[in-house]
N, C-alpha and C positions, 0 to 999 in steps of 0.2 A: 503493500497500501504506500503508495508515494506522499509527500508534504501537501500535497495542493487537496488531495481527496479527505484528509483527515479532517477540514476545515467545513467541507462543502457541503450543504443542507440541499438533502433532494428535497422539489413543491410538486407539486399537483393540483389546480383549484383553491380548494381550501386548506390542503394538507401541508405537514412540511414535517422531514426524518432527516435524523442527523444519526449519523454512526459513529460510534465512538471505539475505540481502538485503543488498549493499552496503554488507559489511564493510571499511571502509577498512583503511589499515596500523596498526601499530602500537595494536589496541584491541581492545575487550572488550565482550561483551556476555552478558548472563545471561537465560536464561528464566524465564517463568511458572513458577509450582508446575503441575505435571504430577499425576495421581494413576494408579499402576498396584498394583494389590492395594492393603494397607492403607499404604501410604503417600506419602506427595507427593515430587518428585523433582523436580530443577533439572539442566537442564543449561547447562554454559557452553562459550565458545570463544574462544578468544584469539588472535589472530595479531600477531607482531612476529616476532623475529630466528628463534624457535621455535614454530612456533603450536601445540597445544594445544586437543582436547577434552576436557572433564570432565563425570563423571556422578556425582551425590549425593544420598543421601535429604535432603528438608529435616529441620532438627535440632528435634527433640523430645520429650518424655517416649516416646514410641513409638517411637522411633528411640533412646533412652539402652538403654531396656529390652528390646528386640525389633527388633535393627540386621540389618536384610536380609540376607542371604548370598546371592550372587547369582552364574546362569549366565545368558551373553547374548551376541549377537554386536553390534558397532557395525560401520557402514561409512559411507563421503560418498559420495553420490552428486550428480549434475548433473540427473538427469531420474528416475523412478522408470517411465519407459514398460519400458525395457529394464536390468535390473540390471547384466546381463553386458559389455554395451556399453558403458553409461554410467557405470559405477562409478569414482568418483577412487581411491580406497582402502579398505582391509578389514582391520581386526585380527584376528589370530587367536582364535578362540572362546574369552572369558572362563569359567571354571567356579568357582565357588564363592567369588567373592572377597566376603568379608566388608566391606563399608559403612555404617561408624558415624561416618566424621566427615565435616568439609566438603573435605576431599579428595576423598574418594570414588575413583573412577577417576581417572586421568589420562591418556590419548593423544597422547602428542607425533608429528605431522603431519609425513614425510619428504617429502610432494609438496607444491609451492605450490597455494595453495586461492587458488581463482576468485571473482569478484565476488559468483556466485550457487548455492548448493550446500543440501544436505540432509544434516542428522545422522541414521541411521536405524539405530535399537535395534530389537531384537527379543528379549525375555526367554526364557531358555527353562526358567529354572525361580528361583524366589525361597523361601527355606528360612530360618527363625527357630530359636534354638539351644530343644532342650526346655526346660519350666520346671522339670524333676528331674533336669537335667544331665547325659541321653543325648544322643544323637547328633540335631544338627539333623534337622527334619523341614521336610518341602514345604506351604507354604501352597495348595497344588492338590490334589487339590479338597476335603481335611479341613473348611475351615473354611464351606463349603456345608454340610456333613451334619451337623456338629456344631451349628449353630445349629440344627438342628429335633429334635436328640434327647439326651433324657437320659437319661442310660445306670443314673442310680439306679430312677427309675420304670419305667424300661423293662427291666430285668434282670427281671423275673417275666413278662413278654409274651415274651421270647424262649425262657426256658427253657418254656413252653411250649406251643411251638410247636418246638422242638429235643427237647424229651423226650416229645413226643406225649400231654401232660394234658390228657384230658378233650375229644379233637379230634372232631370230629362232620360231617366234611365231605372228600372225597376230590376230591382235584385230579391230572389226566393230564394230564402234556404232549405233543409232537408226535412226540417219539423214543421212547415208549414205554420210556423206562429208569427202569419203575421209577413209583409214586407219592406223592405227598404227603399228610398229614394236615395239615388246619388246623381254625380256628373260624367258624362262621357270625357267630358275633356279632362277630368280630376282623372282618371282610372287609365284612360291613354297614357295619360303623360308619365303614372307611376309605374304601367307598366308594359312591354312591349305587344305581349299577348292580348290583352285586351287594347290595345293599340293596335293590331293588326284586325282584330274581331270586328271593329267599329267602322275600318277602312275598307272593308269589302262586303258584299251580300251577302252576310250571314244571316240565318232568321235572330239572332239577338238582335244584331242591328234595325232590320226590319219590325220587329216587335216590340222594340225597345225596350227590352227583358233578358236578365243574365240569371238563368237556373244553376246555382252551384247547390247540389246535392249532394255534395260530401262537408259541408261545414253546416254547425251548428246555427239558429238565427244570432247566438249571444257571439258564437265565435266569427260570423262575420261580421258583427257590426266592429267588434272588436278590429279585427283586417281592414275594415272602411277606417274605424277612429285610426287607425296606426296610417294611412295611406293621406288623412285629410289631416293628422299629425297632432291629435287630442288627447288620443290613447294614457291612460291611465296606469300608475305602475301593478295594481292588483289584478286590474283587468289583463294587462299581459303578462301575468306570469302564471294567470290560468288557465290560460288559452295559447301558451308558447308554443307547443306540438301543433297543434292546429294550424298556426300563424305561419310556421315552420314549412309545413305542408301544399299550405296557402303562396309562400313565398317560392317555393319551388316550383307548384303548379303554374304562376303565372310570371314566373322570370324576373325577381324583385330582389336584387340581391342585398338592397341595405337591410331589408327585412331579414333574410336569411341571414345576415351576417351577424346582426342584432340577437336572434335566437340562439344562434352556435354561441356567439360569446354568452350570451347569459344562463344556455345551459349548461357552460362550464362552471359557473361559479358556485353552485350547488349539488353537484353530486355527492348521493348518501347512499346508505343502504337501501336504503326505501326505491331510489328511481336507479341506480347507477343502470341494471337488466335493462331499462326499457332505455334509456339514455346509449347505451351500448347500441341496441337494434335500432333505435332513430341513426345514430351517429353512420351505420353501416350503408341502411336504405340511401341516405341522401348523402355521403358520400362527405362526412365532416370527419377531418382527419385530425384534427387538434381534439374536439371529445372521444372519437374512439379512441387517442393514445389515452388520452388522461381518464377515459373510464379504465382502460385495459389496468392503466398502472393501480388506480384503485383498487381492480382486484385482484391484482397479484403484488404487486411491490409493496404495496400495503397491507396487503393480506386480510381485506375485506370477504375477500370471495368465501374464507372461513366460515365467516360470520351470518353469511346468506346461502351456507349450503343447500336446505331444503329447496328454497329459490332457485337457484340455481339449476339444481339436476333437471325441474320440470323447464327451466329454459333450455339445456340442453334439446329438451325432447321437440323444441317447437323452431326452434333458430334456423338460421341459413346455414346450408355444410359450409362453407367456405368462412363464414364467420366464428363457427366453433373449432374451425382446424386454426385460425389467425391466436382464440384464446389459448390452445393448447398449445401452440409454440411460443407463445407468450408467457405462458405456468413454465414449459423445460425450459425455457433461455433463463427463466430466474433465478430456477431450482438450479439448475446446471452451476449457475452463476457463484451461488451461498457457498 
């Protein structure tokens, strides 16, 4: 093991893992900086009369002006193959701890540390103080949407949709729960598929109606709200997978990337298999790699073994093959 790798922290989505080799007694080691969300972080470990692990953000203007308020789980492991059997110790879940200085979070370890162990951290949420003095707000997923939405310029577009100003096309979803009125020009400007549809003598153009039979009315409304720039965070989160499908179907690149980036941020044991399947279907390489890392490198595959067994019975053969290659590569590298 070279000196560089001794200080490197591996990360994926909201997880960080630092493997410690040959930590001598009465010694101290600090990791290289690693990136989670908008902050650079450090881990350190000290093995003395009382061993301790520390987590803190790198000191910067960003840290001083927008210190993270973190909720996370931290564990010590001897291996990532089976967390239940090979965990050394785990700290109770940390909820909304303000980390604004080098002291950060300190965990005193009550069990002897072995020669080699792994510090494993899963960030559940990261919040920052509101600039207007209100309640702290989560940086997930709003930062992805806010990068693409300009509230001032999009306000008029939102009113056109919500107030039905000069609408000229009707959209019917699959649940027959009413219809939604929209504008050909907006849809054509946002999607080359809609542009082509309205530029030719297709039935949708002649009848001034579009049937979107593979989306619910609520998901279809969320889709239009995104195109018009009025979608809310909660609405976006609820319909991300339907929006990803619509982005692929109607060739809307920015919506596809927004869904992709957001889906990368909150992978957990409840959704990782569904995310992996969708990453394969829609060819989202970063999401697929993050799901693979979460399952294999970070050992979560053993926590959801029953669900994973069911997944193997229905998933695409090529995807199953990729998963098993990842498992074999990880285990042969231990």
